[in-house]
MARGU-236444 format. One record per residue (C-alpha): x, y, z; residue number from 0. Coordinates in steps of 0.05 Angstrom, whole numbers. Layout:
<xx:X; yy:Y; zz:Z; nr:NUM>
...
This chain:
<xx:1595; yy:151; zz:-2048; nr:0>
<xx:1541; yy:164; zz:-2002; nr:1>
<xx:1472; yy:178; zz:-2025; nr:2>
<xx:1436; yy:235; zz:-1993; nr:3>
<xx:1365; yy:228; zz:-1973; nr:4>
<xx:1319; yy:285; zz:-1985; nr:5>
<xx:1290; yy:315; zz:-1921; nr:6>
<xx:1237; yy:356; zz:-1953; nr:7>
<xx:1165; yy:340; zz:-1936; nr:8>
<xx:1113; yy:333; zz:-1987; nr:9>
<xx:1048; yy:369; zz:-1975; nr:10>
<xx:989; yy:323; zz:-1963; nr:11>
<xx:936; yy:326; zz:-2015; nr:12>
<xx:869; yy:351; zz:-1992; nr:13>
<xx:812; yy:309; zz:-2014; nr:14>
<xx:740; yy:332; zz:-2012; nr:15>
<xx:697; yy:290; zz:-1967; nr:16>
<xx:629; yy:272; zz:-1994; nr:17>
<xx:574; yy:293; zz:-1946; nr:18>
<xx:517; yy:245; zz:-1937; nr:19>
<xx:449; yy:279; zz:-1945; nr:20>
<xx:412; yy:293; zz:-1880; nr:21>
<xx:354; yy:247; zz:-1865; nr:22>
<xx:287; yy:280; zz:-1875; nr:23>
<xx:226; yy:263; zz:-1834; nr:24>
<xx:179; yy:217; zz:-1868; nr:25>
<xx:114; yy:249; zz:-1887; nr:26>
<xx:56; yy:223; zz:-1848; nr:27>
<xx:-7; yy:206; zz:-1884; nr:28>
<xx:-67; yy:248; zz:-1860; nr:29>
<xx:-110; yy:212; zz:-1810; nr:30>
<xx:-175; yy:185; zz:-1835; nr:31>
<xx:-235; yy:218; zz:-1804; nr:32>
<xx:-286; yy:171; zz:-1776; nr:33>
<xx:-350; yy:184; zz:-1738; nr:34>
<xx:-338; yy:230; zz:-1680; nr:35>
<xx:-354; yy:200; zz:-1612; nr:36>
<xx:-343; yy:238; zz:-1548; nr:37>
<xx:-314; yy:201; zz:-1490; nr:38>
<xx:-359; yy:203; zz:-1429; nr:39>
<xx:-339; yy:259; zz:-1382; nr:40>
<xx:-301; yy:236; zz:-1322; nr:41>
<xx:-336; yy:249; zz:-1257; nr:42>
<xx:-291; yy:285; zz:-1209; nr:43>
<xx:-308; yy:275; zz:-1136; nr:44>
<xx:-335; yy:337; zz:-1103; nr:45>
<xx:-285; yy:372; zz:-1060; nr:46>
<xx:-299; yy:360; zz:-987; nr:47>
<xx:-298; yy:423; zz:-948; nr:48>
<xx:-277; yy:412; zz:-877; nr:49>
<xx:-290; yy:463; zz:-825; nr:50>
<xx:-247; yy:462; zz:-765; nr:51>
<xx:-294; yy:453; zz:-708; nr:52>
<xx:-267; yy:477; zz:-642; nr:53>
<xx:-264; yy:421; zz:-593; nr:54>
<xx:-317; yy:430; zz:-541; nr:55>
<xx:-284; yy:446; zz:-476; nr:56>
<xx:-327; yy:433; zz:-415; nr:57>
<xx:-359; yy:495; zz:-387; nr:58>
<xx:-333; yy:518; zz:-320; nr:59>
<xx:-386; yy:537; zz:-270; nr:60>
<xx:-360; yy:581; zz:-214; nr:61>
<xx:-391; yy:599; zz:-147; nr:62>
<xx:-360; yy:654; zz:-105; nr:63>
<xx:-379; yy:674; zz:-35; nr:64>
<xx:-356; yy:740; zz:-3; nr:65>
<xx:-363; yy:727; zz:72; nr:66>
<xx:-323; yy:727; zz:136; nr:67>
<xx:-334; yy:659; zz:169; nr:68>
<xx:-287; yy:672; zz:227; nr:69>
<xx:-216; yy:649; zz:239; nr:70>
<xx:-208; yy:572; zz:237; nr:71>
<xx:-275; yy:560; zz:202; nr:72>
<xx:-288; yy:537; zz:131; nr:73>
<xx:-343; yy:549; zz:81; nr:74>
<xx:-379; yy:490; zz:49; nr:75>
<xx:-431; yy:483; zz:-6; nr:76>
<xx:-487; yy:434; zz:-13; nr:77>
<xx:-538; yy:428; zz:-68; nr:78>
<xx:-563; yy:393; zz:-130; nr:79>
<xx:-528; yy:386; zz:-198; nr:80>
<xx:-453; yy:385; zz:-216; nr:81>
<xx:-439; yy:330; zz:-166; nr:82>
<xx:-467; yy:368; zz:-106; nr:83>
<xx:-509; yy:334; zz:-53; nr:84>
<xx:-557; yy:360; zz:0; nr:85>
<xx:-530; yy:308; zz:49; nr:86>
<xx:-455; yy:324; zz:50; nr:87>
<xx:-420; yy:389; zz:32; nr:88>
<xx:-358; yy:405; zz:-9; nr:89>
<xx:-308; yy:453; zz:21; nr:90>
<xx:-296; yy:517; zz:-19; nr:91>
<xx:-226; yy:543; zz:-33; nr:92>
<xx:-206; yy:603; zz:9; nr:93>
<xx:-181; yy:655; zz:-41; nr:94>
<xx:-171; yy:713; zz:9; nr:95>
<xx:-195; yy:727; zz:80; nr:96>
<xx:-265; yy:744; zz:56; nr:97>
<xx:-270; yy:706; zz:-10; nr:98>
<xx:-286; yy:633; zz:-22; nr:99>
<xx:-292; yy:597; zz:-89; nr:100>
<xx:-319; yy:533; zz:-119; nr:101>
<xx:-310; yy:514; zz:-192; nr:102>
<xx:-333; yy:453; zz:-230; nr:103>
<xx:-338; yy:428; zz:-302; nr:104>
<xx:-388; yy:374; zz:-283; nr:105>
<xx:-449; yy:419; zz:-291; nr:106>
<xx:-493; yy:403; zz:-350; nr:107>
<xx:-554; yy:440; zz:-326; nr:108>
<xx:-574; yy:490; zz:-273; nr:109>
<xx:-540; yy:482; zz:-205; nr:110>
<xx:-579; yy:495; zz:-141; nr:111>
<xx:-539; yy:506; zz:-78; nr:112>
<xx:-533; yy:536; zz:-8; nr:113>
<xx:-473; yy:554; zz:36; nr:114>
<xx:-455; yy:525; zz:105; nr:115>
<xx:-402; yy:542; zz:156; nr:116>
<xx:-362; yy:480; zz:174; nr:117>
<xx:-415; yy:439; zz:137; nr:118>
<xx:-462; yy:450; zz:197; nr:119>
<xx:-492; yy:520; zz:200; nr:120>
<xx:-536; yy:538; zz:140; nr:121>
<xx:-537; yy:607; zz:109; nr:122>
<xx:-602; yy:647; zz:117; nr:123>
<xx:-649; yy:655; zz:58; nr:124>
<xx:-671; yy:614; zz:-2; nr:125>
<xx:-630; yy:566; zz:-43; nr:126>
<xx:-588; yy:598; zz:-98; nr:127>
<xx:-580; yy:577; zz:-171; nr:128>
<xx:-530; yy:586; zz:-227; nr:129>
<xx:-533; yy:562; zz:-299; nr:130>
<xx:-481; yy:513; zz:-326; nr:131>
<xx:-420; yy:552; zz:-347; nr:132>
<xx:-441; yy:614; zz:-308; nr:133>
<xx:-413; yy:650; zz:-248; nr:134>
<xx:-450; yy:666; zz:-184; nr:135>
<xx:-423; yy:717; zz:-134; nr:136>
<xx:-459; yy:719; zz:-67; nr:137>
<xx:-453; yy:748; zz:2; nr:138>
<xx:-488; yy:697; zz:47; nr:139>
<xx:-512; yy:716; zz:117; nr:140>
<xx:-505; yy:670; zz:176; nr:141>
<xx:-539; yy:674; zz:244; nr:142>
<xx:-498; yy:629; zz:289; nr:143>
């Protein structure tokens, strides 16, 4: 005879799990009060204020002459200051048929000058002046 095995499952027994008590923070003992001493105040460096200073650009001194010097001729300038000389002239730039211009950044003081045609024939009248950084517009007269 064969023996039959039982196929029924037995229910597992539930067992209560013991919970461990949560750890509590240890109580701190109150701090003992001693004599009160203040720490020396830290010196903070003063803030440096920096102002943006515009870089100094050299002043441009400009001399303009409104004159007809004739076809094929040039206008020169001689003088004192800004690199000018009374011995040898500097040719002005011909802007239009009747306008000549000389500009420089070398002037640090007043510039005294006079016009010449072809660096030979002097303009009539007294010497002219312009301050450094200024503009002088003239109409020189020549008797040649």
